[in-house]
N, C-alpha and C positions, 0 to 999 in steps of 0.2 A: 484449594481444597486440601485438607489435612490427609495424611495417609489413611487414618481410620475412616474418614468420610469417603475417600476415594475407594477404599476396599469395600465399604458398605454399598456404595453405588454400583461397583462392578458385580458384587454379589446379587444385588437386586436385579440388575440387567440379566445376569446369568440365570436366575430363577425364572424371570419372565420369559426368557428365550426358551428355556427347557420346558416350561409349561406349554408354551405355544407349540413347540416341537412335538410334545406328547399328544396334543390335540390333533395336529396334522397327521401324525403317524397313525393314530387311532382311526381317523376318518379314512385314510388310505387303506388301512387293513380291512375296514368294513366294506371296501369296494367303492367308496365315494370317489368320483373323479375330481381331482384337485383342479382348481382354476389355474390359469397361468400365473396370477399373482400369488396364489397359495404355493404353487410349485417353486416359484422364485424365492418365497419366504422360507420354505423348507430347505432349499439349497443354501441360502444365506445362513440359516441357523446351523446347519451341519458344518459348513465351512468355518463358522465362528467356533464351534465346539472342537473341531480338529485343530484349529490354530491355538486355542487355549491349551489343549492337551499337549501339543508339541512344545509350547512355551513352558508348561509345567515340567515336562520331561527334561528339557534342557536345564531348567533351574535345579531340578533334583540331581541331575548328573553333575552339575557344577558344585553343588553342596556335598555330594559324595566324594568328589575329588578333594575338596577342602578338608573334609573329615579325615581322609586317608593321609593327607599331608600333615595334619595336626597330630595324628596318631604316630606317624613316623618321627616327627620332631620330638614328641614326648619320649618315644623309645630311645632316641639318640641322647636326649638330655639325661634320662635315667641311666643309660650306659656310661655317660661321662661322670655322673655323680657316683656311680658304683666304682668306677675306675679310680676316682679321686679318693674315695673312702678306703680303698685297699692299700693305698700308699702311706 
């Protein structure tokens, strides 16, 4: 599978999971007692959402570190350039 296809597939899965999650939550909010299968599905959906959120948070943290390193390197190179230009 290509990255684009894989990303589209994950997006479709996420949308389906969230749609199902919203239905289950709405039913529970209206006081409908969920079946054991529905409760298990609700738990699985929530666990998947938490895992996705944790993964995205880690990825974003890594990207922020990479950006800070690049910014620091640019500042160092600019300082070296400025020092070379003053001589």
